[in-house]
C-alpha positions in Angstrom: 132.7 157.5 86.5 131.4 158.4 83.0 129.0 155.5 82.3 128.1 157.0 78.9 131.6 156.6 77.5 131.8 154.2 74.6 132.8 150.8 75.9 133.2 147.2 74.6 132.2 144.1 76.5 132.3 140.4 75.6 129.9 138.1 77.3 130.7 134.5 77.0 129.1 131.1 77.9 125.9 129.2 77.3 125.1 125.6 76.5 121.7 125.7 78.3 118.9 128.2 78.8 120.0 128.5 82.4 123.2 130.2 81.2 121.9 132.0 78.1 118.9 133.9 79.5 120.8 135.4 82.5 123.5 136.5 80.0 120.9 138.3 77.9 119.5 139.9 81.1 123.0 141.2 81.9 123.4 142.6 78.4 120.0 144.3 78.5 120.9 145.9 81.8 124.2 147.2 80.4 122.3 148.8 77.5 119.8 150.4 79.8 122.6 152.0 81.8 124.8 152.8 78.8 123.0 152.7 75.4 126.2 153.3 73.6 127.9 150.2 74.9 129.1 147.6 72.3 128.4 144.0 73.3 129.7 140.8 71.6 128.6 137.3 72.7 130.9 134.3 72.4 129.2 130.9 72.5 129.7 127.3 71.5 128.9 126.2 68.0 125.6 124.3 67.7 124.4 125.2 71.2 121.2 127.1 72.2 123.0 130.5 72.4 123.7 130.5 68.7 119.9 130.8 68.2 118.7 132.7 71.3 121.3 135.5 71.3 120.6 136.8 67.8 116.9 136.6 68.5 117.5 139.0 71.5 119.2 141.4 69.1 122.9 140.7 69.9 125.8 139.6 67.8 127.4 136.2 68.6 130.5 134.3 67.5 130.7 130.5 68.0 133.7 128.5 69.1 134.2 124.8 68.4 134.7 124.0 72.1 132.8 121.2 73.8 132.8 119.5 77.2 134.8 116.5 78.4 133.4 113.0 77.6 133.9 111.2 80.9 133.8 107.7 79.5 135.4 108.2 76.0 139.2 108.7 75.9 139.3 108.9 72.1 136.5 111.4 72.2 138.5 113.5 74.7 141.4 113.7 72.2 139.0 115.4 69.8 137.8 117.7 72.6 141.4 118.7 73.3 142.0 119.5 69.6 138.8 121.6 69.6 139.9 123.4 72.8 143.3 124.4 71.2 141.4 125.7 68.1 139.0 127.6 70.3 141.9 129.2 72.2 143.4 130.4 69.0 140.0 131.8 67.8 139.4 133.4 71.2 142.7 135.2 70.9 141.8 136.5 67.4 138.3 137.6 68.7 139.9 139.6 71.5 142.4 141.2 69.1 139.7 142.3 66.7 137.0 143.4 69.1 139.4 144.9 71.8 137.1 144.5 74.8 137.4 146.6 77.9 135.9 143.7 80.0 135.2 140.0 79.4 132.3 138.4 81.3 131.9 134.6 81.8 128.4 133.3 82.6 129.3 129.6 82.6 129.3 126.9 79.9 132.0 125.6 77.6 132.7 128.8 75.6 133.6 130.9 78.7 136.8 129.0 79.3 138.9 129.9 76.2 137.8 133.6 75.9 138.3 134.4 79.6 141.7 132.6 79.7 142.9 134.6 76.7 141.6 137.9 78.2 143.3 137.1 81.5 146.7 136.5 79.7 146.4 139.9 78.1 145.6 141.7 81.3 142.0 142.5 80.3 139.7 142.6 83.3 137.3 139.6 83.6 134.2 139.0 85.6 132.7 135.6 86.4 129.0 135.1 87.2 128.7 131.8 89.1 125.1 130.8 89.3 125.3 127.7 91.4 126.0 127.0 95.0 128.7 124.6 93.8 131.4 126.1 91.5 132.4 124.1 88.4 135.9 123.3 87.4 136.1 125.9 84.7 135.1 128.8 86.9 137.4 127.7 89.7 140.3 127.8 87.3 139.3 131.1 85.7 138.9 132.7 89.2 142.6 133.0 89.6 142.8 135.9 87.1 139.2 137.2 87.5 138.8 140.7 89.0 135.2 140.1 90.3 133.1 137.0 90.9 129.4 137.6 91.2 127.6 134.8 93.2 124.1 133.9 94.3 124.8 131.8 97.4 126.6 132.3 100.7 129.7 130.2 101.5 131.3 130.6 98.0 134.7 131.6 99.6 135.4 127.8 99.7 135.7 128.0 95.9 136.9 131.5 95.2 139.1 134.2 96.8 136.9 136.0 99.3 138.1 139.5 98.3 136.8 139.0 94.8 133.3 137.8 95.7 130.2 140.0 95.4 126.8 138.5 96.2 124.4 139.8 93.6 122.0 136.9 93.1 121.2 135.5 89.6 119.6 137.5 86.9 116.1 136.3 85.8 114.0 136.9 82.8 111.4 139.1 84.3 110.0 140.5 87.5 107.4 138.6 89.5 106.3 141.3 91.9 102.7 141.6 90.4 101.5 138.0 90.7 98.5 138.8 93.0 97.3 141.4 90.5 97.5 138.8 87.7 95.7 136.0 89.5 92.2 136.4 88.0 93.5 137.0 84.6 95.8 134.0 84.8 93.0 131.6 85.8 91.1 132.8 82.8 94.1 132.4 80.6 94.6 128.7 81.5 90.8 128.1 81.9 91.2 126.9 85.4 88.6 126.9 88.3 89.4 129.6 90.8 87.9 127.6 93.7 90.3 124.6 93.4 94.1 124.6 94.3 96.6 124.3 91.5 99.8 122.3 91.4 102.2 123.6 88.8 104.7 121.0 87.5 107.7 122.3 85.5 110.2 120.1 83.7 111.9 122.7 81.5 111.6 123.3 77.8 112.8 119.8 76.8 111.2 118.0 79.8 112.3 116.1 82.8 111.9 112.3 82.4 111.6 111.5 86.1 109.0 114.2 86.8 106.9 113.2 83.8 107.1 109.5 84.8 106.2 110.3 88.4 103.0 111.9 87.2 102.2 109.5 84.3 102.3 106.5 86.6 100.0 108.2 89.1 97.3 109.7 86.9 94.5 108.1 88.9 95.9 109.5 92.2 96.0 112.9 90.6 92.4 112.6 89.4 91.2 111.4 92.8 92.9 114.3 94.6 90.3 116.7 93.3 93.1 119.2 92.7 94.0 121.0 89.4 97.4 120.1 87.8 99.0 122.5 85.4 101.7 120.2 83.8 104.4 121.4 81.5 105.9 118.3 80.0 108.5 119.6 77.6 108.2 119.0 73.9 109.8 115.5 74.0 107.1 114.1 76.2 104.1 116.2 75.3 102.3 113.9 72.8 102.6 110.7 74.9 101.5 112.5 78.1 98.5 114.2 76.4 97.3 110.9 75.0 97.6 109.3 78.4 95.7 112.1 80.2 92.9 112.1 77.6 92.2 108.4 78.5 91.5 109.4 82.1 88.6 111.6 81.0 89.5 114.2 83.6 89.1 118.0 83.3 91.5 118.7 86.2 94.8 117.9 84.4 96.0 120.5 81.9 99.0 119.4 79.8 101.2 121.9 77.9 104.5 121.3 76.1 105.8 124.8 77.0 104.5 127.7 79.0 105.1 131.1 77.3 103.4 133.1 80.1 105.3 132.0 83.2 104.0 134.9 85.2 100.5 133.5 84.7 101.6 130.0 85.7 103.2 131.3 88.9 100.2 133.4 89.7 97.8 130.5 89.8 100.1 128.0 91.5 99.6 127.0 95.1 102.5 124.5 95.0 105.3 124.3 92.4 107.2 121.1 91.4 110.5 121.8 89.6 114.0 120.9 88.8 116.7 122.8 90.7 118.7 124.7 88.1 120.3 127.9 89.4 118.2 130.2 87.3 115.0 128.4 88.1 115.7 128.6 91.8 116.4 132.4 91.5 113.0 132.8 89.8 111.2 130.7 92.4 112.7 132.8 95.2 111.2 135.9 93.6 107.9 134.1 93.2 107.7 133.2 96.9 105.5 130.1 96.8 105.9 126.6 98.2 108.3 124.5 96.1 109.1 120.8 95.7 112.5 120.5 94.1 113.6 117.3 92.2 117.3 117.9 91.3 118.4 116.4 88.0 121.3 113.9 88.5 122.4 114.4 84.9 124.4 117.6 85.4 128.0 118.4 86.1 129.1 117.7 89.7 125.5 117.2 90.8 125.2 120.9 91.3 121.3 120.9 91.2 121.3 118.8 94.4 123.7 121.4 96.0 121.4 124.2 94.9 118.3 122.4 96.4 120.1 121.6 99.7 120.9 125.3 100.1 117.1 126.0 100.2 116.3 123.0 102.3 118.8 124.1 104.9 116.9 127.3 105.2 113.5 125.5 105.4 112.7 127.2 102.1 111.8 124.2 99.9 111.1 120.4 100.0 113.6 118.2 98.1 112.8 114.8 96.7 115.9 112.9 95.3 115.5 111.9 91.6 115.5 108.2 92.3 112.5 108.6 94.7 110.5 111.0 92.6 108.5 108.5 90.5 106.8 107.1 93.5 106.9 110.1 95.7 106.2 113.3 93.8 102.4 113.1 93.5 101.8 112.1 97.1 104.2 114.8 98.4 102.5 117.5 96.3 99.0 116.5 97.5 100.2 116.4 101.1 101.8 119.8 100.9 98.7 121.5 99.3 96.7 120.4 102.3 99.2 121.6 104.9 98.6 125.4 105.2 101.1 126.0 108.0 103.9 124.3 106.1 103.0 126.1 102.9 103.1 129.4 104.7 106.5 128.7 106.3 108.1 127.6 103.0 106.7 130.6 101.1 108.0 133.0 103.7 111.4 131.4 103.9 112.0 131.1 100.1 111.0 134.8 99.6 113.7 135.8 102.1 116.3 134.4 99.8 115.2 136.5 96.8 117.7 138.9 95.2 116.2 141.8 93.2 117.8 143.6 90.3 120.7 141.1 90.0 121.2 142.0 86.3 121.6 145.7 87.1 124.0 145.0 90.0 126.2 142.8 87.8 126.1 145.3 85.0 127.3 148.1 87.3 130.2 145.9 88.4 131.1 145.3 84.7 131.0 149.0 84.0 133.3 149.7 87.0 135.8 147.4 85.4 135.7 149.2 82.1 137.2 152.2 83.9 140.2 150.2 85.1 
């Protein structure tokens, strides 16, 4: 196979960073293997991908597609009209760009473009990040050539002969955290002699997690532990004002963490949502994790993701409706249980998949030869 031959690939999907950043990782891997490859992204108008993809150096075209409105029949009529328009636009995009392969990474925009590619006999590849496949990917799987997954047992959603277990692409490697530890403590101005609980709520923030900490500030202060708390930008000002009233120097509040490798390096325990990309990163990090799945996602897939780890004794899960009262106490309890921490860290590390972006890129390039 001549990987250096000039090829064209469309990568479609988005809606959240959990879809967009893995898509960029796949594109970067394709370019590493074949610098001459031509890549076009197709996203949904007004979504995060329309900003992040150009920032990463790639061209993107937006479709007017949007998701179903579960409690709004009139709104769904508009969704249907937008879908028809998106299907027509997707057909024109394929005609103009002439891709050798079309890749779907999840999100609204992947439906129209993969459907049109399948009708034209163009090979398609689906990257399913979650342990529970969504409706769109289950429908698209009928014509897909390859389906790259991150979890066992996905044959209950997809044809077994199409499945390849690659893991989920992540933004960076986390294999040097021990080396970064001293540097990371200095970066955050933390005390090296005290344990650190890292709390992550995503770039926008997780309301339940933030309330769980906000309502238990005194418990956090009394614990004598250090708390590195990423609130998300929507909650930052309120949380920072609340923490300042406690007069503590053990709670460090940030709206966003740009150096995630530093944050993971200092953490003894991590509290997080359970998005597929986040879990893939946490497996590579290999530290004890408390997962609080968001209930506000399609088909409750974050709970499915978290359960897949819990069944392997690789994480602790707290349901969202119990997190406000339980998250701080559970984090403090886990920090003090060395045996349990060791078990969780060892087991989550066993679930890590390395070089997923390269594995998926190679599967895409194989399809360009068909």
